[in-house]
N, C-alpha and C positions, 0 to 999 in steps of 0.2 A: 366450537373446540378450542376455546379459550383456555381450559384447563389443559391440552395437552404441546407439550414439549417433544424439542427434536432434541434423540437420544441416541448415541452411537453406541455400536455393540460394547464399549470398552466404559460405560459409564458416562461418557463425558454430557455434558450439556453443551447444545450450538446455541450461544445469546450474539455472535456477532457475526455479520453479513458483511464481504468488499464485495460491492458491485459496481462491475466494470460499465461504462456507458458506452467507452469509443472504444477502438484499436488503433486509432489515429492518435500521432503526436507533432507539435511542431519541432519538436528536438529529434534525435537519432542515437540516442547513448549508445554505448560501445556494448556494456554488458548488457541493452535492456532487448535489441533491435538489430536486424541488419541496416546498413545505410541504404540500399536499395528494397527495402522492405516492403511486399505487396499484401496492402490490406485487403481485407473481406468486404467484400460489393456491398452499397449501402443496402440491398434489401434483405442482407443475410443478419443485419444488425438489428439487435431487438427498439421499437421504437418505442419511443419515452411512455406510451402509456403501456408496454407490457412490461416496461423496465420498473414501472410503478404497482404493476399486477404483482411480480413477484416479489416486489419490496415486503406488500400488502400481505401475502402470503407467508412470507417470513415473522414477520412482525405477528402474525395472528398465530403464532407457534413458538413468543416467548423469545425473540430476538429483538434485544434491545440497544444493540450499537450497529450502528450502518456506518461503512466508510462508503465513500464513491470514488470510484478509481479509473483509470485507462488502461493502456493509452494515457495521453492529456487529458483528463474529462471535461476541462472548459473549454477544450474548440469542438466542445457540443453543442449544437444549435439547438434551443432551447431548454439548456440545462436547467436555468434558474426557475422556470416553471416545475420541474419536477422536484429539485429543491426546497421550496416553497412547499409544495405538499407531504413531504416529506418529514421538512420543518414543522409543520403544522402538527405531525403525527404526538402526542401528548405520549401513547406508551415509548417513546424512543428516550432513554437515558442521554444518548450521544449522536451526533450526526457531525461526521468530518468526511474531510477532502485529503487527497493523498494527489500531489500538483509539482509542477517541474517550475511554478513562479510567475511565468513568463506570460501569463494574462493577468496576474494579482493587481497588477499599477492601474489598471480600470474597471476587476470587478472583484475586488477586496469586498469592497465597502455594501455592496448588492448581495455577496454570500453571505454576510452577515446578515444583513435585514432577511433573509430567506428561512434564515436558521442553522446556519452551520456554525458549530462551536468550535470548533478544533481546525487544523490546519496541520500536514505535512507537508515540508516543503522540500523538494530534491536540491543538493548542494555538493559536490563532491569536490571543489577547487573553489579559492577565493583566486588565484590566478589566471588571468585572461586566456591566456595562450593553452594552458591544462583544460579551462574549461572549457574551450575550444574542442579539445580533442576528444574528452570524452563524451561532450555533448553533438558533436559535428556541426555543432552551431555556435559562432563570436555573438550571444547576447548575454553574458554576465551582469554589464551593466542594467541590461532587462530585467533579470532575475531579483538582483540587490535592492532595483527601486519597489518589485512585486513585493518583496519583503519589509520593506518600509513603510508599504499602503496597506499589507496586513496589519502591520503595528496596529496604524493609526485605527484602523477599523475595529477595533479592540475583541478580538477574539482572544477565548479563555485560556487554550492554551494554544501555541507554536513551535510547531517541532522541525528540526531540519533533519534530515537524512540524508547521509554519507553512506558511500560504500569505498570498503579502502582496501588497497592494490599495492601491493609491496612493488616499490620504484618506479609507482604511479603517482601516488598522491599520498605516502605514508607520512613523509616530512609534513605534510601543513593537518598533522591533529590536531596540535596542538595551536596551532592558528584559526581553524577551525571550531574548538571548544572555545576561543578565546572570544572570537566575533559572535557564539551565542550569548556567553557571558554580558557582556559587552551592551547587546541589541535587546537582554531580557527573555531569551529562549531555549527551549530545550533542543538536546540533539540528538541521536541515537547511528551507531556507526554498526555496517551492519558488513556480514561475512558475504562475498558473491555468492550465489548458489547458479549452480549448475544448468541453467536452463536456455535453452537453444544453443546451437552452435555459432560461436565467436572468433574471427581472423586478429584481433587486433592486440591479444597478450592469450598468452597458456595459462588458465588456470590455476592447477595445480603451483606453480611458480609465483602468480601473484596473490595467491590467498594469502591474507595477514587475517591471524586470527582474534577471536576477540582479548583473550589473554593479552597478546603483544600489542593490539591499541590500548589496552587500559594499562599497560606499562609506559605506555607512549605519552598518554594524556598526566599520568601520574608524577611524570619528570618535571610538572610545569603546576599541577593540580594537586589539592588534596581532595580524596572522592571520600565523601561519608555513606555509608549503606541508608538504602532509602527506601520509603514503604511504597514510593509512588508507583502505581498504576495504570494502564491506559485499556486494559483487554485484549492488547495484544502481545507477541512473544518477544519485546523488549525487559530487558532485568536493568531498574535506575540505580545511580549512584547519585549521588547530590555534590556540589561543588563547593567547599568550604568557603562562606561569608558572600554568597550568593543563592538568586534562586532557581537559577540552573539543573537541571535533571541530566545526565548524560547517560544513555540506554544505550546496553549493548544488545545484536540480534544476531545469534550465533544459531545458524543449522548444522554447518559443520563440527564446529569443536564441543557445543551445549546442547546435545537435542532436546527443544522444547513441547515435543508431542503431547505427553505426559498428560498437560494441563489446556491442551486443543481444545477452545471454545469456538472452532470457525470454519465457514465454508465459503467459497469464491461464487460468484456467476461471471460467465466472460460475457462479452459484448454479445456474443452469437448468440447467449442465452446457454451454455454449458455450465452447468452445477460443477463446480470440482470441488472435490470432495478432502484432496490432498494436495498441496503444494509441489509435492513430489511424485507421483502421480499420473501418467497422462488420461487413465477412467476417468468420465464423465458424463453427466445425463443429461438428454438435449431436451430444456424445459421449451424452447422454440417450438420447437414441431409441435408439443402439446398446447402451447399456447396459441398456436395455430389452426388449430384442428380443433381446440373445443375454447374457443375466445368466450370470456366472462365466466368461466366454469373454476371457480376458487376451491370447492371443495375437492375437488378432483387433483387440482394444482397440490394443494396441502396433502393429500394422500403421496401424489409424488415424491415430496419432498420428505415424508416419515419415512415411507418405502424405501427409498433411494439412501437414505442415512443408515441404514443397515448394513451400508457395501464399504462405510468409510474405513480406511485402514489405519492400524494403532498407530503409526509413524512412518514420516520420510528415510531414505538412507541415504543421504548425500554423501559423496565419497569425493573429496580434491582429487582421484589417481585418475578419474576418468573424464573425457572432456566431455561428453554429452550423455547424458541422463535423462532430461524430459528435454523433446525436442521442441515445445515450444517456445516461443521468447517469452519474458515478462509481460510484454507490452499486449498479448495475446491473453494472458491469463489473466489482468489486472492487478494493479500492484499490493 
């Protein structure tokens, strides 16, 4: 089946898998989960063997990029073994991780040795009090130390991800870019997505569009058009006089669905075809009813792609459009 690929009804080829390995996290970011989050029972989470089986099926169907996500993926026990298996797959062009950075101080070198090539590190503020308010954890120093450890480990690219909100951290946009330039990192600014019910802020008031963020950046830095691509939805600009790429992820203001090349698998084994829709296929049931049946799994993935919607329809006017939190889906 090596010549069979995943094609959706709109002719888009799926080459990118975001694979969540846990719904658990050591932070409680306000836009990602509730403070008293109830996590799935461990028996409902895919085993490392099941996660690899899913990844293997996708690789066999033409997926060439895998991003490991959570929750916080680095709190998953045994993760390095799974990453080593994936890192050894020569078919993959890219193996990456999205992390909050808390565990990088002692794991960065091991991740690099396992074959991880790129890191995305969430960082919404450089101010200790704000960082603690966003994450509900006072661990900014720990994350900054993790970033330094990642830099020392020699990843091909390290990118910061920042969710910008009006009145909460939009006045730090320039400082975040300056930090990225100083450290030789890339950075993407993300419009908050309406996933899960939040109580810390009202999304339609705090939404800061990519155009607004870019205008803030350009008050201090000159941005040049860039051809840089990572396979995800970011559109990049280069900071003049540096190697830093500034990306903008714009689910509200600039729909990026036309060239969507990705799907997500949650830690519970749900195949999410679109971040902006509730529908999902239960791969866990198939994996546990038919363990080791890779052909059946591949056939199910091919069939599921026929249901991938054309686009999401996020709106800042509606407080909750998808019930599940981002931590449940995988970043």
